Each structure stands twice: as structure tokens, then as C-alpha cells.
N, C-alpha and C positions, 0 to 999 in steps of 0.2 A: 616450417615456421613454428616457433614455440607458442604454446598456449599459456596464458596467464591465469592461474587458478584463483578463484575468489576465496576469501577467508572463510566464508559460509556459503552453503548452497541455498538457493531460493527457487520457488516454483511460481510460474506465471499462470494465472487462471483467468478465464472469462466466465461470466454468467450472462446469458442473453436476457435482455429486459423483458421480452415477451414470454419467457419460460416461467410457468407458475411452479415449477419443481424446485423447492428450496432445500431438499436433502442433498447429500454430497454428490449424487449422480447428476444434479443440475449444474454443477460447476465443471468446467472443462479445463484440465491441466494441459496447457499448450506446450510449455517447455520448462525443463529444469535448467536453471541458470547456475552454472558452476565455473564458467570462465569469463574473463573480461570481454573476449571476442563475441560470445553469444549475447552478452548484455548489451554491448554497443550495437550489434546488428538488430536486436529486437527493438531497442529504443529508436533507432533510425527508421525502422519499418512501421512503427506505430503511427497510424494516420489520425488526423483530427476527426475524420468521419467515423472511424472505429471508436475513438474515445467518446464521442458524443452519443453513441448508440448502445454501448455495451458496458456492463460493469466489469471493472478490471481489479485484479487482486495480485499482489506479489507477497508471498508468505514464506517464512523460513521453511526449509525442507522438513517434512514430517508434521507440519502444522496445517490443518485444513482451514480454509477461509470461512469458518463458521464459528459463532460464539459457543456452540456446543462442544467444540474441540477441547480436550482436557487442558491444553496449554493456553486457552483463551477464557475459560470459565471464570477465573478469578480476576480477570483483567477488565479493561475498559478501552475507550478510544477517544482520541482527539479528533474533532470534526471541524473542518474548515470549509467555508463557502467560497468557491472560486468561480468567477464569471467565465462564460464560454470563450470569450475573446482571449483569455489568459491561460486556459486550462492546458493546452498542449505544452507550453513553456513550463508551467508549474509542475505538471506530471513528470515530464522528462527530467527536470532537475531533482525532484523528490526521489524518483526512481534511481538515479545515479547515486545520490547521497545515501539511500538505503542500502543498495547492493555494495557500495563502496565502504559501508560501515562508518560513514562520517556524518550521519544525520544528527548525532549527538555525541557526547564523549563516550569513551569505551565502557565505563562502568554503567552509565545509563542505557547504552545501546543494547546491553544484554537483555533489557526489559522490552525491547521493541520486537514484536512478532511479525509485523508486516504493514502494508499499506493497501488502501483500496480507493476506488473512484466510482462514484454513483452519479450518472448523468441525470439532470433534471431538464426543464425546458430551456432556460437561459443561463443556467449555472450548473456546477457540479459540486457534489459533496466529496471532499477528499478526507480520508480517515487514516490515522496512524494507530494501529492496533498495539495495545500494550499487554504484557503478560500479567501484570498486577496493577494495583491502584496506588502504589507508593509514590509515583511521579505524576502529578496532575497539573503542573504548571507548564504551558507550552514554551516558556523561555528556555527549556532544556534543548530545544531543537535549533539547528542552523536557520538563519533567516533565508527565506525564499521569496523573491519579489512576487507580489500579487497574492501571496498566501498570508493573510493578515492574522497575526496571533491575537490581536485585540478582540476579534470577532470569534475566536475559537471557543469551542465548548468541549469540556471533558465529560464523558458519560460512562459511568460504571456499568458493566454488563451485569444484569440481574439474572441469575440462574433460575430456571423454572422447576 
């Protein structure tokens, strides 16, 4: 059976909420996503229970899920608040749009470094990580039901 290669490779990381280690060793690279088959399988296997309890990251290959990474230092992120009842649907749609490189148009997509999910008590914060701060309007992204662009905040990363 043929494999369908993705246009770009991505890494799927988790960071356990109770892990106080925020250097790179605290992030666990679960799988390299380089084919459509791996992407579909991972998305099907992600459970709501895992999503509610674990920080998730999908980053371009060779970009760490940390603001200190050289490719993130001059960027920022769009933050969306998504209620728990909608998070599984939102995350799976966002994940497919990211890996399928259709989250935004081709020119703007080159500035997208990844996505992350940070669970809270009754909602999650979903972030879209950007390489730079040239694009700060969330209207560049495809519409995703229950991911409200009106409540979205863009925050520039401030290097220390």
C-alpha cells in the first residue's frame, strides 16, 4: 500500500501538566508526522481524556515547542479559548488543517511554526505559533467551528 508523504514534516510532542521541567527534556516527542497515514492514525487515536490532561504540541520538524527556539524567538502566538465540550472537535480540525498546510494561504502558512493545546479546568487554550509578528490578524486562518476569532489574542514573544 503506498504512503502519501506530507509536504512538510511535523513533530507531535506532549508535556505532562504535573511535570515542573520546562527545559527541552520535559517535552516528549511522540512521533514524527511525515505521511498522511501517520497523521490520520494519530488524530483518530487522540482521546478526549488525553487532551484534557496533557499539553499537546505539533511543531514543524526541527522547531522545538519552546519560545527559546531560534525559529520562535522573534514570533508570537494567537491564543483561542475553547470550551472543553468543543475541544476534541476543534483540535482535530486544527491539526488536519495545519499538517495539510491549509490553515491559511500558502504565503502566510510559511510563517506558521506549529500549534499547541493547554488544558485548564473547563476550557483549553489553543495557540497557533508564528515565526514572526508580521501577521497579527486571526482572519488569515480558516474558520473552525467553536474557535472564535473575535476572542482571539495575539501575543508577541518577548525574548529574555
